[in-house]
Gaussian input, Z-matrix of N, CA and C with variables (Angstrom, degrees):
# hf/3-21g

backbone

0 1
 N
 C     1     B1
 C     2     B2     1     A1
 N     3     B3     2     A2     1     D1
 C     4     B4     3     A3     2     D2
 C     5     B5     4     A4     3     D3
 N     6     B6     5     A5     4     D4
 C     7     B7     6     A6     5     D5
 C     8     B8     7     A7     6     D6
 N     9     B9     8     A8     7     D7
 C    10    B10     9     A9     8     D8
 C    11    B11    10    A10     9     D9
 N    12    B12    11    A11    10    D10
 C    13    B13    12    A12    11    D11
 C    14    B14    13    A13    12    D12
 N    15    B15    14    A14    13    D13
 C    16    B16    15    A15    14    D14
 C    17    B17    16    A16    15    D15
 N    18    B18    17    A17    16    D16
 C    19    B19    18    A18    17    D17
 C    20    B20    19    A19    18    D18
 N    21    B21    20    A20    19    D19
 C    22    B22    21    A21    20    D20
 C    23    B23    22    A22    21    D21
 N    24    B24    23    A23    22    D22
 C    25    B25    24    A24    23    D23
 C    26    B26    25    A25    24    D24
 N    27    B27    26    A26    25    D25
 C    28    B28    27    A27    26    D26
 C    29    B29    28    A28    27    D27
 N    30    B30    29    A29    28    D28
 C    31    B31    30    A30    29    D29
 C    32    B32    31    A31    30    D30
 N    33    B33    32    A32    31    D31
 C    34    B34    33    A33    32    D32
 C    35    B35    34    A34    33    D33
 N    36    B36    35    A35    34    D34
 C    37    B37    36    A36    35    D35
 C    38    B38    37    A37    36    D36
 N    39    B39    38    A38    37    D37
 C    40    B40    39    A39    38    D38
 C    41    B41    40    A40    39    D39
 N    42    B42    41    A41    40    D40
 C    43    B43    42    A42    41    D41
 C    44    B44    43    A43    42    D42
 N    45    B45    44    A44    43    D43
 C    46    B46    45    A45    44    D44
 C    47    B47    46    A46    45    D45
 N    48    B48    47    A47    46    D46
 C    49    B49    48    A48    47    D47
 C    50    B50    49    A49    48    D48
 N    51    B51    50    A50    49    D49
 C    52    B52    51    A51    50    D50
 C    53    B53    52    A52    51    D51
 N    54    B54    53    A53    52    D52
 C    55    B55    54    A54    53    D53
 C    56    B56    55    A55    54    D54
 N    57    B57    56    A56    55    D55
 C    58    B58    57    A57    56    D56
 C    59    B59    58    A58    57    D57
 N    60    B60    59    A59    58    D58
 C    61    B61    60    A60    59    D59
 C    62    B62    61    A61    60    D60
 N    63    B63    62    A62    61    D61
 C    64    B64    63    A63    62    D62
 C    65    B65    64    A64    63    D63
 N    66    B66    65    A65    64    D64
 C    67    B67    66    A66    65    D65
 C    68    B68    67    A67    66    D66
 N    69    B69    68    A68    67    D67
 C    70    B70    69    A69    68    D68
 C    71    B71    70    A70    69    D69
 N    72    B72    71    A71    70    D70
 C    73    B73    72    A72    71    D71
 C    74    B74    73    A73    72    D72
 N    75    B75    74    A74    73    D73
 C    76    B76    75    A75    74    D74
 C    77    B77    76    A76    75    D75
 N    78    B78    77    A77    76    D76
 C    79    B79    78    A78    77    D77
 C    80    B80    79    A79    78    D78
 N    81    B81    80    A80    79    D79
 C    82    B82    81    A81    80    D80
 C    83    B83    82    A82    81    D81
 N    84    B84    83    A83    82    D82
 C    85    B85    84    A84    83    D83
 C    86    B86    85    A85    84    D84
 N    87    B87    86    A86    85    D85
 C    88    B88    87    A87    86    D86
 C    89    B89    88    A88    87    D87
 N    90    B90    89    A89    88    D88
 C    91    B91    90    A90    89    D89
 C    92    B92    91    A91    90    D90
 N    93    B93    92    A92    91    D91
 C    94    B94    93    A93    92    D92
 C    95    B95    94    A94    93    D93
 N    96    B96    95    A95    94    D94
 C    97    B97    96    A96    95    D95
 C    98    B98    97    A97    96    D96
 N    99    B99    98    A98    97    D97
 C   100   B100    99    A99    98    D98
 C   101   B101   100   A100    99    D99
 N   102   B102   101   A101   100   D100
 C   103   B103   102   A102   101   D101
 C   104   B104   103   A103   102   D102
 N   105   B105   104   A104   103   D103
 C   106   B106   105   A105   104   D104
 C   107   B107   106   A106   105   D105
 N   108   B108   107   A107   106   D106
 C   109   B109   108   A108   107   D107
 C   110   B110   109   A109   108   D108
 N   111   B111   110   A110   109   D109
 C   112   B112   111   A111   110   D110
 C   113   B113   112   A112   111   D111
 N   114   B114   113   A113   112   D112
 C   115   B115   114   A114   113   D113
 C   116   B116   115   A115   114   D114
 N   117   B117   116   A116   115   D115
 C   118   B118   117   A117   116   D116
 C   119   B119   118   A118   117   D117
 N   120   B120   119   A119   118   D118
 C   121   B121   120   A120   119   D119
 C   122   B122   121   A121   120   D120
 N   123   B123   122   A122   121   D121
 C   124   B124   123   A123   122   D122
 C   125   B125   124   A124   123   D123
 N   126   B126   125   A125   124   D124
 C   127   B127   126   A126   125   D125
 C   128   B128   127   A127   126   D126
 N   129   B129   128   A128   127   D127
 C   130   B130   129   A129   128   D128
 C   131   B131   130   A130   129   D129
 N   132   B132   131   A131   130   D130
 C   133   B133   132   A132   131   D131
 C   134   B134   133   A133   132   D132
 N   135   B135   134   A134   133   D133
 C   136   B136   135   A135   134   D134
 C   137   B137   136   A136   135   D135
 N   138   B138   137   A137   136   D136
 C   139   B139   138   A138   137   D137
 C   140   B140   139   A139   138   D138
 N   141   B141   140   A140   139   D139
 C   142   B142   141   A141   140   D140
 C   143   B143   142   A142   141   D141
 N   144   B144   143   A143   142   D142
 C   145   B145   144   A144   143   D143
 C   146   B146   145   A145   144   D144
 N   147   B147   146   A146   145   D145
 C   148   B148   147   A147   146   D146
 C   149   B149   148   A148   147   D147
 N   150   B150   149   A149   148   D148
 C   151   B151   150   A150   149   D149
 C   152   B152   151   A151   150   D150
 N   153   B153   152   A152   151   D151
 C   154   B154   153   A153   152   D152
 C   155   B155   154   A154   153   D153
 N   156   B156   155   A155   154   D154
 C   157   B157   156   A156   155   D155
 C   158   B158   157   A157   156   D156
 N   159   B159   158   A158   157   D157
 C   160   B160   159   A159   158   D158
 C   161   B161   160   A160   159   D159
 N   162   B162   161   A161   160   D160
 C   163   B163   162   A162   161   D161
 C   164   B164   163   A163   162   D162
 N   165   B165   164   A164   163   D163
 C   166   B166   165   A165   164   D164
 C   167   B167   166   A166   165   D165
 N   168   B168   167   A167   166   D166
 C   169   B169   168   A168   167   D167
 C   170   B170   169   A169   168   D168
 N   171   B171   170   A170   169   D169
 C   172   B172   171   A171   170   D170
 C   173   B173   172   A172   171   D171
 N   174   B174   173   A173   172   D172
 C   175   B175   174   A174   173   D173
 C   176   B176   175   A175   174   D174
 N   177   B177   176   A176   175   D175
 C   178   B178   177   A177   176   D176
 C   179   B179   178   A178   177   D177
 N   180   B180   179   A179   178   D178
 C   181   B181   180   A180   179   D179
 C   182   B182   181   A181   180   D180
 N   183   B183   182   A182   181   D181
 C   184   B184   183   A183   182   D182
 C   185   B185   184   A184   183   D183
 N   186   B186   185   A185   184   D184
 C   187   B187   186   A186   185   D185
 C   188   B188   187   A187   186   D186
 N   189   B189   188   A188   187   D187
 C   190   B190   189   A189   188   D188
 C   191   B191   190   A190   189   D189
 N   192   B192   191   A191   190   D190
 C   193   B193   192   A192   191   D191
 C   194   B194   193   A193   192   D192
 N   195   B195   194   A194   193   D193
 C   196   B196   195   A195   194   D194
 C   197   B197   196   A196   195   D195
 N   198   B198   197   A197   196   D196
 C   199   B199   198   A198   197   D197
 C   200   B200   199   A199   198   D198
 N   201   B201   200   A200   199   D199
 C   202   B202   201   A201   200   D200
 C   203   B203   202   A202   201   D201
 N   204   B204   203   A203   202   D202
 C   205   B205   204   A204   203   D203
 C   206   B206   205   A205   204   D204
 N   207   B207   206   A206   205   D205
 C   208   B208   207   A207   206   D206
 C   209   B209   208   A208   207   D207
 N   210   B210   209   A209   208   D208
 C   211   B211   210   A210   209   D209
 C   212   B212   211   A211   210   D210
 N   213   B213   212   A212   211   D211
 C   214   B214   213   A213   212   D212
 C   215   B215   214   A214   213   D213
 N   216   B216   215   A215   214   D214
 C   217   B217   216   A216   215   D215
 C   218   B218   217   A217   216   D216
 N   219   B219   218   A218   217   D217
 C   220   B220   219   A219   218   D218
 C   221   B221   220   A220   219   D219
 N   222   B222   221   A221   220   D220
 C   223   B223   222   A222   221   D221
 C   224   B224   223   A223   222   D222

   B1=1.4592
   B2=1.5524
   B3=1.2711
   B4=1.4869
   B5=1.5012
   B6=1.3213
   B7=1.4431
   B8=1.5094
   B9=1.3159
   B10=1.4911
   B11=1.5347
   B12=1.2778
   B13=1.4632
   B14=1.4962
   B15=1.3662
   B16=1.4428
   B17=1.5323
   B18=1.3136
   B19=1.5033
   B20=1.5200
   B21=1.3248
   B22=1.4332
   B23=1.5233
   B24=1.3200
   B25=1.4486
   B26=1.5012
   B27=1.2503
   B28=1.4544
   B29=1.5139
   B30=1.3399
   B31=1.4361
   B32=1.5633
   B33=1.2993
   B34=1.5055
   B35=1.4787
   B36=1.2850
   B37=1.4472
   B38=1.4783
   B39=1.3030
   B40=1.4829
   B41=1.5178
   B42=1.2615
   B43=1.4425
   B44=1.5583
   B45=1.3311
   B46=1.4677
   B47=1.5444
   B48=1.3110
   B49=1.4210
   B50=1.6101
   B51=1.3236
   B52=1.4988
   B53=1.4678
   B54=1.3793
   B55=1.4157
   B56=1.5527
   B57=1.2603
   B58=1.4546
   B59=1.5093
   B60=1.3064
   B61=1.4427
   B62=1.5969
   B63=1.3046
   B64=1.4663
   B65=1.5024
   B66=1.3160
   B67=1.4603
   B68=1.4829
   B69=1.3805
   B70=1.4162
   B71=1.5135
   B72=1.3254
   B73=1.4381
   B74=1.4890
   B75=1.3379
   B76=1.4271
   B77=1.4897
   B78=1.2852
   B79=1.4574
   B80=1.5731
   B81=1.3180
   B82=1.5089
   B83=1.5341
   B84=1.3540
   B85=1.4670
   B86=1.5142
   B87=1.3186
   B88=1.4011
   B89=1.5293
   B90=1.3398
   B91=1.4272
   B92=1.5460
   B93=1.2807
   B94=1.4600
   B95=1.5271
   B96=1.3144
   B97=1.4849
   B98=1.5695
   B99=1.3294
   B100=1.4106
   B101=1.5597
   B102=1.3302
   B103=1.4781
   B104=1.5320
   B105=1.2974
   B106=1.4496
   B107=1.5045
   B108=1.3343
   B109=1.5367
   B110=1.5197
   B111=1.2800
   B112=1.4934
   B113=1.5665
   B114=1.3258
   B115=1.4234
   B116=1.5422
   B117=1.3112
   B118=1.4484
   B119=1.5181
   B120=1.3184
   B121=1.4208
   B122=1.5255
   B123=1.3518
   B124=1.4401
   B125=1.4804
   B126=1.3114
   B127=1.3685
   B128=1.5064
   B129=1.3433
   B130=1.4630
   B131=1.4983
   B132=1.2963
   B133=1.4998
   B134=1.5333
   B135=1.2616
   B136=1.4874
   B137=1.5206
   B138=1.3022
   B139=1.4646
   B140=1.5215
   B141=1.3501
   B142=1.4639
   B143=1.5187
   B144=1.2673
   B145=1.4398
   B146=1.5128
   B147=1.3172
   B148=1.4562
   B149=1.5200
   B150=1.3973
   B151=1.3818
   B152=1.5421
   B153=1.3304
   B154=1.4590
   B155=1.5085
   B156=1.3311
   B157=1.4600
   B158=1.5162
   B159=1.3028
   B160=1.4364
   B161=1.5368
   B162=1.3234
   B163=1.4535
   B164=1.4953
   B165=1.2713
   B166=1.4390
   B167=1.4692
   B168=1.3808
   B169=1.4312
   B170=1.4909
   B171=1.4066
   B172=1.4365
   B173=1.5274
   B174=1.3157
   B175=1.4302
   B176=1.4913
   B177=1.3410
   B178=1.4581
   B179=1.4773
   B180=1.3174
   B181=1.5264
   B182=1.5367
   B183=1.3378
   B184=1.4264
   B185=1.5767
   B186=1.3175
   B187=1.4873
   B188=1.5338
   B189=1.3143
   B190=1.4192
   B191=1.5381
   B192=1.2898
   B193=1.4721
   B194=1.5625
   B195=1.3402
   B196=1.4265
   B197=1.5323
   B198=1.3719
   B199=1.4923
   B200=1.5002
   B201=1.2878
   B202=1.5010
   B203=1.5059
   B204=1.3503
   B205=1.4611
   B206=1.5579
   B207=1.3341
   B208=1.4200
   B209=1.5197
   B210=1.2862
   B211=1.4261
   B212=1.4990
   B213=1.3322
   B214=1.5260
   B215=1.5206
   B216=1.3484
   B217=1.4797
   B218=1.5440
   B219=1.3086
   B220=1.5288
   B221=1.5452
   B222=1.2895
   B223=1.4713
   B224=1.5209
   A1=109.43
   A2=113.19
   A3=118.82
   A4=106.66
   A5=113.13
   A6=115.16
   A7=114.50
   A8=118.37
   A9=120.43
   A10=111.69
   A11=112.89
   A12=121.56
   A13=109.68
   A14=115.28
   A15=118.19
   A16=108.36
   A17=114.62
   A18=118.75
   A19=109.99
   A20=113.56
   A21=120.45
   A22=107.92
   A23=114.01
   A24=119.99
   A25=111.68
   A26=121.79
   A27=123.63
   A28=110.37
   A29=112.93
   A30=117.17
   A31=108.71
   A32=112.61
   A33=116.81
   A34=112.57
   A35=120.64
   A36=122.19
   A37=111.26
   A38=120.27
   A39=122.25
   A40=113.39
   A41=117.10
   A42=121.62
   A43=107.85
   A44=114.70
   A45=120.24
   A46=108.62
   A47=116.84
   A48=122.05
   A49=110.97
   A50=114.61
   A51=118.60
   A52=106.30
   A53=120.79
   A54=122.44
   A55=115.23
   A56=116.54
   A57=120.67
   A58=113.22
   A59=116.82
   A60=122.01
   A61=117.91
   A62=114.19
   A63=118.06
   A64=110.31
   A65=116.54
   A66=119.01
   A67=109.44
   A68=116.62
   A69=121.52
   A70=112.67
   A71=117.78
   A72=123.70
   A73=110.02
   A74=119.31
   A75=120.96
   A76=113.55
   A77=116.69
   A78=122.20
   A79=111.60
   A80=112.33
   A81=118.03
   A82=112.78
   A83=116.72
   A84=119.07
   A85=109.61
   A86=118.26
   A87=121.84
   A88=110.69
   A89=115.60
   A90=118.90
   A91=111.67
   A92=118.07
   A93=122.32
   A94=108.86
   A95=116.72
   A96=117.35
   A97=111.28
   A98=116.37
   A99=120.98
   A100=112.51
   A101=117.21
   A102=122.31
   A103=106.95
   A104=118.31
   A105=120.18
   A106=112.68
   A107=115.34
   A108=121.07
   A109=111.27
   A110=114.70
   A111=118.89
   A112=110.74
   A113=119.11
   A114=123.15
   A115=110.46
   A116=116.23
   A117=117.91
   A118=111.61
   A119=118.18
   A120=122.83
   A121=111.91
   A122=116.60
   A123=120.43
   A124=112.31
   A125=121.59
   A126=126.62
   A127=113.26
   A128=114.85
   A129=121.92
   A130=110.80
   A131=115.87
   A132=120.93
   A133=111.67
   A134=119.82
   A135=124.43
   A136=111.15
   A137=115.94
   A138=121.50
   A139=105.89
   A140=118.49
   A141=120.60
   A142=116.50
   A143=118.96
   A144=122.34
   A145=114.60
   A146=115.66
   A147=122.01
   A148=105.72
   A149=116.87
   A150=119.93
   A151=110.12
   A152=115.94
   A153=119.35
   A154=106.28
   A155=112.54
   A156=119.82
   A157=106.51
   A158=118.09
   A159=122.95
   A160=109.90
   A161=115.71
   A162=120.77
   A163=108.34
   A164=118.27
   A165=124.79
   A166=109.38
   A167=114.98
   A168=122.30
   A169=113.28
   A170=117.11
   A171=120.01
   A172=111.78
   A173=117.43
   A174=118.91
   A175=112.92
   A176=118.03
   A177=120.31
   A178=113.08
   A179=116.85
   A180=122.29
   A181=111.03
   A182=117.96
   A183=123.95
   A184=107.86
   A185=116.41
   A186=120.06
   A187=111.24
   A188=118.10
   A189=123.70
   A190=109.32
   A191=117.84
   A192=122.87
   A193=110.75
   A194=116.05
   A195=119.44
   A196=111.87
   A197=115.99
   A198=120.49
   A199=110.68
   A200=117.93
   A201=119.94
   A202=110.92
   A203=116.39
   A204=118.46
   A205=110.28
   A206=118.33
   A207=120.14
   A208=112.55
   A209=117.56
   A210=121.89
   A211=112.96
   A212=113.20
   A213=120.49
   A214=108.58
   A215=116.64
   A216=120.07
   A217=114.14
   A218=113.39
   A219=116.81
   A220=108.24
   A221=120.92
   A222=122.83
   A223=112.36
   D1=157.60
   D2=177.70
   D3=-86.61
   D4=128.64
   D5=-177.15
   D6=-95.74
   D7=-13.74
   D8=-179.98
   D9=-132.87
   D10=166.58
   D11=177.32
   D12=-97.11
   D13=144.76
   D14=176.98
   D15=-75.21
   D16=133.22
   D17=179.32
   D18=-101.45
   D19=134.93
   D20=-179.18
   D21=-103.72
   D22=152.40
   D23=175.99
   D24=-69.17
   D25=145.77
   D26=177.18
   D27=-62.10
   D28=-44.02
   D29=178.12
   D30=-103.91
   D31=113.91
   D32=-173.80
   D33=-71.66
   D34=-16.14
   D35=178.95
   D36=-69.64
   D37=127.90
   D38=176.46
   D39=-62.91
   D40=142.55
   D41=177.84
   D42=-86.54
   D43=126.78
   D44=178.44
   D45=-81.77
   D46=94.37
   D47=-172.05
   D48=-68.46
   D49=-18.11
   D50=-176.83
   D51=-69.22
   D52=-44.46
   D53=-173.06
   D54=-103.01
   D55=-0.14
   D56=-174.87
   D57=-64.59
   D58=120.78
   D59=177.09
   D60=80.26
   D61=11.09
   D62=-179.54
   D63=-80.36
   D64=139.91
   D65=168.02
   D66=-97.75
   D67=-179.56
   D68=-171.74
   D69=-60.86
   D70=-41.56
   D71=-179.73
   D72=-63.30
   D73=-45.35
   D74=176.99
   D75=-57.80
   D76=-40.17
   D77=178.91
   D78=-63.09
   D79=-45.66
   D80=178.51
   D81=-65.22
   D82=-36.67
   D83=175.48
   D84=-63.64
   D85=-43.29
   D86=-177.63
   D87=-66.02
   D88=-38.98
   D89=177.71
   D90=-69.46
   D91=-34.74
   D92=176.54
   D93=-63.02
   D94=-46.32
   D95=-179.49
   D96=-65.62
   D97=-37.13
   D98=178.22
   D99=-64.58
   D100=-41.70
   D101=178.41
   D102=-67.73
   D103=-44.17
   D104=-179.53
   D105=-59.03
   D106=-42.02
   D107=175.73
   D108=-60.95
   D109=-43.23
   D110=-178.66
   D111=-67.01
   D112=-38.18
   D113=177.97
   D114=-64.77
   D115=-43.89
   D116=179.33
   D117=-66.82
   D118=-35.93
   D119=178.18
   D120=-67.30
   D121=-39.94
   D122=175.10
   D123=-64.40
   D124=-42.01
   D125=176.60
   D126=-59.10
   D127=-46.11
   D128=-179.94
   D129=-62.40
   D130=-40.90
   D131=-176.79
   D132=-90.07
   D133=-4.88
   D134=177.05
   D135=69.92
   D136=37.19
   D137=-179.06
   D138=-98.24
   D139=130.51
   D140=-178.84
   D141=-77.85
   D142=-11.27
   D143=177.53
   D144=-122.17
   D145=156.73
   D146=-179.29
   D147=-118.14
   D148=127.57
   D149=177.93
   D150=-104.30
   D151=127.11
   D152=175.13
   D153=-98.76
   D154=129.05
   D155=-179.62
   D156=-76.82
   D157=179.92
   D158=-179.47
   D159=-57.69
   D160=133.09
   D161=174.04
   D162=-115.78
   D163=162.73
   D164=-179.64
   D165=-67.40
   D166=147.94
   D167=-178.96
   D168=-54.81
   D169=-47.03
   D170=-178.95
   D171=-65.61
   D172=-33.25
   D173=175.78
   D174=-69.87
   D175=-34.32
   D176=174.50
   D177=-66.82
   D178=-36.45
   D179=175.46
   D180=-63.48
   D181=-42.92
   D182=-179.46
   D183=-65.07
   D184=-45.30
   D185=178.48
   D186=-61.45
   D187=-44.59
   D188=-179.97
   D189=-61.21
   D190=-38.39
   D191=179.74
   D192=-65.86
   D193=-42.52
   D194=179.02
   D195=-68.94
   D196=-41.25
   D197=176.31
   D198=-60.81
   D199=-44.36
   D200=-179.01
   D201=-63.39
   D202=-42.86
   D203=-178.41
   D204=-67.36
   D205=-34.28
   D206=176.30
   D207=-69.79
   D208=-42.51
   D209=177.59
   D210=-62.08
   D211=-44.17
   D212=178.20
   D213=-59.12
   D214=-36.75
   D215=-179.33
   D216=-66.58
   D217=-27.22
   D218=179.18
   D219=-82.01
   D220=-23.86
   D221=-175.06
   D222=-79.46

């Protein structure tokens, strides 16, 4: 016989432990490491392009902010 009851989480939405508690700088550091890994892999395989897989929305916003600030600095 079953001796206990199954307990459910109060919030049924799973917690994304990968992005939980990250600030903007942590997200950009993680993206930098991801891009560096992809570049090294492309060089090793002789591929002329680098594909970035799906990134989190907040990481994409942080990247866009950095890119816009950089481009504005050149203008």
